[in-house]
N, C-alpha and C positions, 0 to 999 in steps of 0.2 A: 553512587548516583541515585538521587531520589526520583528523578524523572522516570515515569512508567511509560513504556512504549504503548501508545494507543493502538498502533497497528498490531503489535504483538498481543495485546489484550484481545483485539478483535479476532486475531488468528486463533487464539486459545479458546475464545467463546464459540467460534464456528466449529472448531475441532471438537469441543465438548459436546455441542449439539449433534454433530455428525456421528460421534462415537456412541451417543446414547440413543439416537434415533434408529428405528427399524427400517426407515426409508433412506436411500442415499440422497445427497444434496442435489444430484443431477435432476434435470427435468424428468418427471415420471413418464412422460411420453417419449423420452429419448432413450432408446434401448441400446445405443451404441456403447461399447466399452473398449478399453485399451487392452489388446492382447498382451502387449509387453508388460503392462502393470499386473495383469492377472497371472501371467507366468512367473513374475517376480514374487508375487504373494504366495503362490503355490510352492515355489522353491524355498523361500526363506521363512515362511510361516507367519506367526503373529507379529513379529518385529517388523517385517516388511509391510504387513497390513496396516500397522500403526503409522509407519512412515508414509505410506501411500495416502492415508487420510490427512496427514500433516501437509503433504504436497497440495492436495485439493483445497484444504482450508486456507493455506497460504495464498493460493491464486485467487480465491474468493475475496479474502481480505485485501489483497493488492488491487483488485478491480474496483472495490468500493473506495479505497484510498485514492486511486488515480482519479476517480470521478469527483471526489471532493476537492482534490488539488486543482483540477481544471476549473471547477466552479469558483474557488477562491482566487485563482489566478486571474480569471475574468473580472472578478469583483475588484481586484487591485487596480485594474484599468479605470474603473469608474469611481472608486472611493478613495484611492490613494492620492497622495500629493507629491511625495518624493520621487524624482525620476528613477532612482535606483530601485525603489520598491516596486514601481510600476513595471520596470524592466524585469525584475525578479518574477513578478506575477506572470508576465508573458512567457518567460522561460519555463515556468511550471506548467503552463498550458501546453506548450510544444512538447516538452519532455514526457509529461504524463500521458498525453495523447498517444505518443509513440510507444510508451511502456504498455498501455492498454492494448494497443494493436499487437505488440510482441507477445504478450501472455495469452492472448485469445487462442492461438493455435496450440499452445502448450496445454491449455485447459481442454480443448477439443479432443486432444489425444486420449483423455480420460472419459470422453463423452460428457464433459461438464460444461454446462452453459453458465457463463459468468453473469452475476446479477447486474441489472440496469438500475442505476440510481444509488443514492446513499442511504445509510441506515439511521436509526433514531438519534443516537448521540451526535452523529455528524450533522444532522439538521440543526441541532442546537448551536454547534460551532459556526455553521453558516449564518444562522440567525444573529448570533452575537456580533460577528464581524460586519454583517450587513448594516447594522445600526450605527456603525462608526464611519467617520469621514475625515479626510485630511490627515493631520499629524497623529490624531488618536488612532485612526485606522493603521497608519504606517507602523506605529509602535506595537500595537497588539498583533498585527499580522506577522511581523517579524519575530515577536516573542513566540507565537504559535509555531512558526517554521523552525526556530531553533530547537524547541522541544520535540516537535513532530519528526524532524529528520533524524534526531538521535534515536527515536523509536523505530523509524524505517530501517536504520542500520542494524539495530538490535534484532528486528524481525527477520531481516534478510540473513543475518548470521545464524539465526535459529534454524532457518530452512536449510542452509548449507550444512549445518552440523547434524540435523535430524531428519531431513527429507530423504526420499527414496529415488526419485526420478533424476537421472544424471543430466538429462536435457535441461530441466528446471535449474538444477544446481549450477550447471555451466553458465546458464543465462544470468543467474544471480551474481555469480563471481565475475563474469566478464563484462556485464553491462549494467545490471541494477545497482550493485554496491558502488562501483565507481561513480555512477550518476548521483546516488544519494550522498556520498562523501562530497561531491562537487556542490550539491545543493546546500549542504550544511556549511561548507566553507564560505560560500557566497553569502549565505544568511548571516554568518558570523561577521563578515566584513561590513555588511549594511547595518547590523545591530550595533557595532562599534561606532559607526558613523552617526547613528541616531542617539547614542549615549545610553543604550539599553544595557550594554556590558562594557567594561573598561577596555 
């Protein structure tokens, strides 16, 4: 599969920054920490420390991803023309608003404030789709979602296999992965309807 997970790339970039930085990604004024995470790191050493950083990087990447999905979903209402595409956009707004609400307390357990807003490359995605209307938007928006949700699934599986916090892993397994598989399946149906894929 040649598709590269944008969320996974974002996750790895955040993780790389976090690993190399002398300062944690949490707000410098927020001195709260997770006792559970600290105890796990002390017990399991460097391996747990790396997994702990993966957890935090994953949540940060997810938060930015959710915010982009909400923006694009709202854009589908104004720029889309196919009723199923518009309905898909509305589903993205609802589901990713809920996901953002769900991961916020998971991040707070680490003393981690999630970023507000999207990052640089996401601005380009939003800009590109904002310039399209009607059928052109429908096609490009669904192409994006086919690729993007493959990436979401890959990133979620990466967290399950490499993360440390069982609460996060349970949420990903029980809620996030089923949701992303549902999004990908729905996107596939619409893409077939639009003739994007056979």
